[in-house]
C-alpha positions as CSV (number, residue, x, y, z in Angstrom):
1,M,29.3,2.9,-20.9
2,P,28.4,5.1,-23.9
3,E,26.4,8.2,-23.2
4,Q,23.0,8.5,-24.8
5,A,22.2,11.7,-26.7
6,N,19.7,12.9,-24.1
7,E,21.6,12.0,-21.0
8,R,24.3,14.1,-19.4
9,T,26.5,13.4,-16.4
10,C,27.2,15.9,-13.6
11,P,30.8,17.1,-13.7
12,R,31.0,17.3,-9.9
13,C,29.5,13.9,-8.8
14,G,29.3,11.9,-12.0
15,N,25.6,11.0,-11.7
16,L,23.1,11.4,-14.5
17,I,21.3,14.7,-14.9
18,P,17.7,14.0,-15.7
19,T,16.4,15.1,-19.1
20,G,14.9,18.6,-19.1
21,S,16.9,19.7,-16.0
22,D,20.0,21.8,-15.9
23,R,21.1,20.9,-12.4
24,C,22.1,17.6,-10.8
25,P,19.6,16.5,-8.1
26,H,22.3,14.7,-6.2
27,C,24.4,17.8,-5.8
28,E,21.4,19.9,-4.9
29,R,20.3,17.4,-2.3
30,P,23.4,15.7,-0.9
31,W,21.2,13.9,1.7
32,A,19.4,12.1,-1.2
33,A,22.6,10.6,-2.4
34,F,23.3,9.5,1.2
35,L,19.9,7.9,1.6
36,N,20.2,6.1,-1.7
37,S,23.7,4.8,-1.0
38,R,24.2,1.1,-0.7
39,E,25.8,1.4,2.7
40,T,22.8,3.3,4.1
41,V,20.3,0.8,2.8
42,L,22.3,-2.1,4.1
43,G,22.8,-0.4,7.5
44,G,19.1,0.5,7.8
45,S,18.1,-3.0,6.8
46,A,20.4,-4.5,9.5
47,L,19.0,-2.1,12.1
48,I,15.5,-3.2,11.2
49,V,16.4,-6.8,11.4
50,I,18.0,-6.3,14.8
51,V,15.0,-4.5,16.2
52,L,12.6,-7.2,14.8
53,F,14.8,-9.9,16.4
54,F,14.4,-8.3,19.8
55,V,10.7,-7.7,19.3
56,T,10.2,-11.3,18.2
57,G,12.2,-12.5,21.2
58,G,10.0,-10.5,23.6
59,I,6.8,-11.8,22.0
60,V,8.0,-15.4,22.3
61,R,9.0,-14.9,25.9
62,A,5.6,-13.4,26.7
63,Y,3.9,-16.3,25.0
64,H,5.9,-18.9,27.0
65,E,5.2,-17.0,30.2
66,K,1.5,-17.1,29.4
67,L,1.6,-20.8,28.8
68,H,3.4,-21.4,32.1
69,A,0.8,-19.2,33.9
70,L,-2.1,-21.0,32.4
71,A,-0.6,-24.4,33.3
72,G,-0.1,-23.1,36.8
73,Q,-3.8,-22.0,37.0
74,W,-5.1,-25.4,35.9
75,F,-2.7,-27.2,38.2
76,A,-3.8,-25.1,41.2
77,A,-7.5,-25.9,40.3
78,A,-6.6,-29.6,40.2
79,E,-4.8,-29.4,43.5
80,T,-8.0,-27.8,45.0
81,S,-10.1,-30.6,43.5
82,L,-7.8,-33.3,44.8
83,K,-7.8,-31.9,48.3
84,A,-11.6,-31.9,48.2
85,G,-11.5,-35.5,47.2
86,N,-12.9,-34.9,43.6
87,A,-10.4,-36.9,41.5
88,R,-12.6,-36.8,38.4
89,A,-12.6,-33.0,38.3
90,A,-8.9,-33.0,39.0
91,L,-8.4,-35.2,35.9
92,A,-9.8,-32.6,33.6
93,D,-7.8,-29.8,35.2
94,L,-4.6,-31.8,35.1
95,R,-5.1,-32.7,31.5
96,N,-5.6,-29.1,30.6
97,A,-2.4,-28.1,32.6
98,L,-0.5,-30.8,30.7
99,M,-1.6,-29.3,27.4
100,Y,0.2,-26.1,28.4
101,E,3.2,-27.7,30.0
102,P,3.6,-31.2,28.4
103,E,7.0,-31.9,29.9
104,D,6.2,-30.9,33.5
105,S,6.9,-34.0,35.6
106,R,5.1,-32.6,38.5
107,I,1.8,-32.3,36.5
108,Q,2.4,-35.8,35.1
109,F,2.8,-37.3,38.6
110,R,-0.3,-35.6,40.0
111,L,-2.2,-36.8,36.9
112,A,-1.1,-40.3,37.5
113,Q,-2.2,-40.0,41.1
114,A,-5.6,-38.7,40.1
115,L,-5.9,-41.5,37.5
116,M,-5.2,-44.1,40.1
117,A,-7.7,-42.5,42.5
118,S,-10.3,-42.7,39.6
119,A,-9.4,-46.4,38.9
120,H,-7.7,-45.8,35.6
121,D,-4.6,-47.8,36.6
122,D,-3.4,-48.6,33.0
123,E,-3.3,-45.0,32.0
124,A,-1.8,-44.0,35.4
125,R,1.1,-46.5,34.7
126,T,1.9,-44.7,31.5
127,Y,2.4,-41.4,33.2
128,L,4.4,-43.0,36.0
129,E,6.7,-44.7,33.6
């Protein structure tokens, strides 16, 4: 690469010396060259990605635990309603629980039982199947 008239290179490190300066900024501040190196940027970026991966994993885990807790609360409320003989109130609670844990067969079974107790046999059959 041909040198331009105003640009000079440092005889020690080979980097360009800025116009108007007599000294090489890279040689005066060796840490600056380290911070601007490709390996440092790549390593720092990898470290940030790893930290963000674990932070995201923790957030997702907390989110799922919260969903599970909410489903448990709605299920407990439905159980209380069913024991009191109030199947209609249990239906609402079980449907809410199912929104938080749609694959929970225990909730689906209790919902089917509450539907049968409320004379919704066709809908109850769907959950039982």
